[in-house]
C-alpha positions in Angstrom: 33.5 -17.9 0.8 34.9 -14.4 0.4 34.4 -11.7 3.0 33.8 -8.0 2.2 35.2 -5.1 4.2 32.7 -3.5 6.6 30.1 -1.4 4.8 28.1 1.6 6.0 24.8 0.1 5.0 23.5 -3.0 3.4 20.0 -3.0 1.8 18.3 -6.4 1.4 15.6 -6.4 -1.2 15.2 -4.6 -4.6 11.5 -3.5 -4.8 10.4 0.1 -4.4 11.3 0.1 -0.7 14.9 -1.1 -1.1 15.6 1.0 -4.2 14.2 4.2 -2.8 16.3 3.7 0.3 19.3 3.1 -2.0 18.7 6.4 -3.9 18.6 8.4 -0.7 21.6 6.7 0.9 23.7 6.9 -2.3 22.9 10.7 -2.6 24.1 11.0 1.0 27.4 9.5 -0.1 27.1 6.5 2.1 27.9 4.1 -0.8 25.2 1.5 -0.1 25.3 -2.1 -1.3 21.9 -3.5 -2.3 21.5 -7.3 -2.3 18.8 -7.6 -5.0 18.3 -11.4 -5.1 18.1 -13.3 -8.3 14.4 -12.4 -8.8 14.9 -8.7 -8.4 12.4 -5.9 -8.6 9.7 -7.1 -6.2 6.0 -7.8 -7.1 6.0 -5.0 -9.7 8.0 -7.3 -12.0 4.9 -9.4 -12.5 2.6 -6.4 -12.9 1.5 -5.0 -16.3 0.2 -1.5 -16.3 0.8 0.6 -13.1 -1.6 3.7 -13.2 -1.5 4.8 -9.6 2.2 5.6 -9.1 2.7 9.4 -9.2 4.6 11.0 -12.0 3.3 8.7 -14.9 0.1 10.3 -16.2 -0.4 7.6 -18.9 0.7 4.8 -16.6 3.9 2.7 -16.8 4.6 -1.1 -17.1 5.7 -2.5 -13.7 9.1 -3.9 -15.0 9.8 -0.5 -16.7 9.2 1.3 -13.5 11.6 -1.0 -11.6 14.2 -0.6 -14.3 14.0 3.2 -13.9 14.4 2.9 -10.2 17.5 0.6 -10.6 19.1 3.1 -13.1 18.4 6.0 -10.7 19.9 4.1 -7.7 23.0 3.1 -9.7 23.4 6.7 -11.1 24.1 8.0 -7.6 26.5 5.2 -6.7 24.5 2.3 -5.3 26.3 -1.0 -5.9 23.7 -3.7 -6.8 24.6 -7.3 -6.3 22.2 -9.9 -7.7 22.7 -12.3 -4.8 20.2 -13.9 -2.5 20.7 -13.7 1.3 20.8 -17.0 3.1 21.4 -15.9 6.7 22.1 -12.9 8.9 23.7 -12.4 12.3 22.5 -9.2 14.1 23.8 -10.3 17.5 27.1 -8.5 17.1 28.4 -5.4 15.3 29.2 -5.0 12.6 26.3 -7.1 11.4 27.0 -10.2 9.3 25.0 -11.0 6.2 25.7 -14.1 4.1 24.6 -14.2 0.5 25.7 -16.7 -2.2 29.5 -17.1 -1.7 30.1 -13.8 0.0 30.0 -12.8 3.7 29.1 -9.1 4.1 29.7 -7.0 7.2 27.9 -3.7 7.8 27.4 -1.0 10.3 23.6 -0.9 9.5 21.1 -2.9 7.5 17.8 -2.1 5.9 15.4 -5.0 5.4 13.2 -4.6 2.3 12.5 -8.1 1.2 8.7 -7.6 0.6 6.0 -10.3 0.6 4.5 -12.6 -1.9 0.8 -13.2 -2.5 -0.5 -16.7 -1.8 -1.7 -18.3 -4.9 -3.9 -21.3 -5.8 -1.1 -23.2 -7.4 -2.8 -23.6 -10.8 -1.0 -23.5 -14.1 -3.7 -21.4 -15.6 -3.2 -18.9 -12.8 0.3 -18.2 -14.0 -0.8 -18.2 -17.6 -3.3 -15.4 -17.0 -1.3 -13.5 -14.4 -1.6 -9.8 -15.4 -4.2 -10.8 -18.0 -7.2 -11.0 -15.7 -5.6 -12.5 -12.6 -4.6 -10.0 -9.9 -3.9 -9.8 -6.2 -4.6 -6.1 -5.8 -8.1 -4.5 -6.3 -6.7 -1.1 -5.5 -4.2 -1.4 -8.3 -6.3 -3.1 -11.0 -10.0 -2.6 -10.1 -10.5 0.4 -12.4 -9.8 -1.9 -15.4 -13.0 -3.7 -14.7 -15.6 -1.0 -15.0 -19.1 -2.5 -15.8 -17.7 -6.0 -15.9 -18.0 -9.2 -13.9 -15.2 -10.2 -11.5 -14.5 -12.8 -8.9 -12.8 -12.5 -5.5 -11.3 -15.7 -4.0 -11.2 -15.8 -0.2 -13.2 -15.6 3.0 -11.3 -13.3 5.3 -11.4 -9.5 5.9 -9.1 -8.9 3.0 -11.4 -10.6 0.6 -14.4 -8.6 1.9 -12.4 -5.4 1.5 -11.4 -6.3 -2.0 -15.0 -7.2 -3.0 -16.4 -4.0 -1.6 -13.8 -1.9 -3.3 -14.4 -3.6 -6.6 -18.2 -2.7 -6.5 -17.1 0.9 -7.3 -16.3 -0.3 -10.8 -17.6 -3.8 -11.6 -21.2 -4.7 -12.6 -21.1 -7.8 -10.4 -18.6 -9.1 -7.9 -18.7 -12.8 -7.0 -17.0 -14.0 -3.8 -15.9 -17.6 -4.2 -15.5 -19.4 -0.8 -14.7 -23.0 -0.2 -16.8 -23.2 3.0 -20.3 -22.3 4.0 -19.3 -19.4 6.3 -16.8 -16.6 6.2 -14.0 -16.1 8.7 -14.1 -12.4 8.2 -15.3 -10.0 11.0 -19.0 -9.6 11.5 -19.0 -5.9 10.4 -17.2 -6.8 7.1 -19.7 -9.6 6.5 -22.6 -7.3 7.0 -21.3 -4.9 4.4 -21.0 -7.8 1.9 -24.5 -9.2 2.5 -26.0 -5.7 2.2 -24.3 -4.8 -1.1 -26.6 -5.7 -4.0 -23.6 -5.9 -6.5 -22.0 -8.8 -4.5 -23.0 -12.4 -4.9 -21.5 -15.2 -2.8 -20.7 -18.6 -4.2 -20.4 -21.0 -1.2 -18.7 -24.4 -0.9 -16.8 -23.9 -4.1 -13.1 -24.2 -5.2 -11.5 -22.9 -8.3 -10.3 -25.8 -10.3 -9.3 -23.9 -13.4 -9.0 -20.3 -14.7 -10.6 -20.3 -18.1 -9.7 -17.9 -20.9 -8.5 -17.3 -24.5 -5.0 -16.4 -25.5 -5.3 -12.9 -24.3 -7.6 -12.7 -21.2 -9.6 -14.5 -18.6 -13.2 -15.4 -19.5 -14.3 -17.5 -16.6 -13.7 -20.0 -13.7 -14.3 -23.7 -13.5 -15.7 -24.2 -10.0 -16.1 -27.4 -8.1 -18.9 -27.6 -5.6 -17.9 -29.7 -2.6 -21.6 -30.5 -1.7 -22.9 -31.5 -5.0 -19.7 -32.8 -6.6 -20.5 -30.8 -9.7 -18.1 -28.6 -11.7 -19.6 -25.6 -13.4 -18.3 -22.6 -15.3 -18.8 -19.0 -14.0 -18.3 -16.3 -16.6 -16.0 -13.5 -15.3 -13.6 -11.0 -16.8 -11.2 -10.9 -13.9 -10.1 -12.8 -10.8 -8.7 -11.3 -7.6 -6.9 -13.6 -5.2 -7.4 -12.5 -1.6 -6.0 -15.5 0.3 -3.2 -13.7 2.1 0.4 -12.7 1.7 3.6 -14.3 2.9 6.3 -11.9 4.1 9.8 -12.9 3.0 11.3 -13.4 6.5 12.4 -17.0 6.7 16.0 -16.0 7.0 15.2 -13.5 9.7 13.9 -15.9 12.4 15.6 -15.2 15.7 17.4 -12.2 14.1 14.6 -9.6 14.6 11.2 -9.7 16.2 8.5 -11.0 13.9 4.7 -11.1 14.6 2.6 -14.3 14.4 2.3 -14.0 10.7 6.0 -13.5 10.0 6.0 -9.7 9.5 8.8 -7.7 10.9 7.7 -5.9 14.1 8.3 -2.1 14.1 8.3 -0.8 17.7 8.9 2.7 16.4 8.3 3.7 12.8 10.9 1.9 10.6 13.0 0.7 13.5 13.2 -3.1 14.2 13.9 -4.7 17.6 17.7 -4.5 16.8 19.3 -1.0 17.0 20.9 -0.2 13.6 18.6 -2.6 11.6 15.7 -0.8 9.9 12.8 -2.1 7.8 10.7 -0.8 4.8 7.9 -2.0 2.6 5.6 -5.0 2.6 7.8 -7.1 4.8 6.5 -5.1 7.7 3.2 -3.8 6.2 0.2 -6.2 6.1 -2.2 -3.4 5.5 -1.4 -1.1 2.6 0.8 -3.2 0.3 1.3 -0.5 -2.3 4.4 0.5 -4.3 4.0 4.2 -3.1 3.8 3.3 0.6 6.8 1.0 0.2 8.8 3.7 -1.4 7.8 6.1 1.4 9.0 3.7 4.0 12.2 3.2 2.1 12.8 6.9 2.3 12.2 7.0 6.0 14.4 3.9 6.6 17.2 5.6 4.7 17.0 8.8 6.7 16.9 6.9 9.9 19.9 4.8 8.9 21.8 8.0 7.9 21.1 9.5 11.3 22.1 6.3 13.1 25.4 6.2 11.2 26.2 9.9 11.9 25.6 9.3 15.6 27.5 6.0 15.8 30.4 6.3 13.4 
């Protein structure tokens, strides 16, 4: 395993948070190294049309947006390594980060590994990803004006997604595998009082149905009757949670009970000199623009830290 000379700053992750941090740090002449992973670009690489990112009046394809961010980061001098981090050691300085066959040392680190949406694990789910299957009502809800959609889940996130979708959709079905929601009472009251929302209890999605282009329905198994029926919908929104990419960070920085990086102050972590940005510490907003904003803040904080500690 080769070992690199000490760096000013390492960025782990290549979504909007990591790449925005890279742009700021590279323009500050700090020569950041960004460890992008093999599957670079974050969740936007599996997104089709992005219409809510400022600066693109006609929208832009997710992968195209990430390609532009990568080009911009490289233009200012960011060195991007398509390597996956296996472990970190923040107990000593400089910090140690091991990725593939290289051991990196750095005076500061920005964590921007993001999160991934929980899925149902169906082949049809992947087939129709971006063609009617989504994990973000805020991102994609406007595509379903006057149409029928389904939300899968029973927690607060599912309730929020369903309520939001009623601004556009004709009918919103909530598919839940049990006979009661786990969401808070106030969220449930909003659901039950909304005439556009219909709840389908005790049901599991067995298949996402569609043609070659788009989703047309769901095959639902009712656990009480044992019957499988088809529900006609134009879109499916998964709201069964997200998983922050923090497996390699256990015992390195403080994590909450769900695995998100704890931020005692803004973008600071529990370790001085280690900063965080994006969905890996954000279970609430989960937007490209908020991730980019956090990346900017993390970069500025890292720059100040380095100027005070070099």
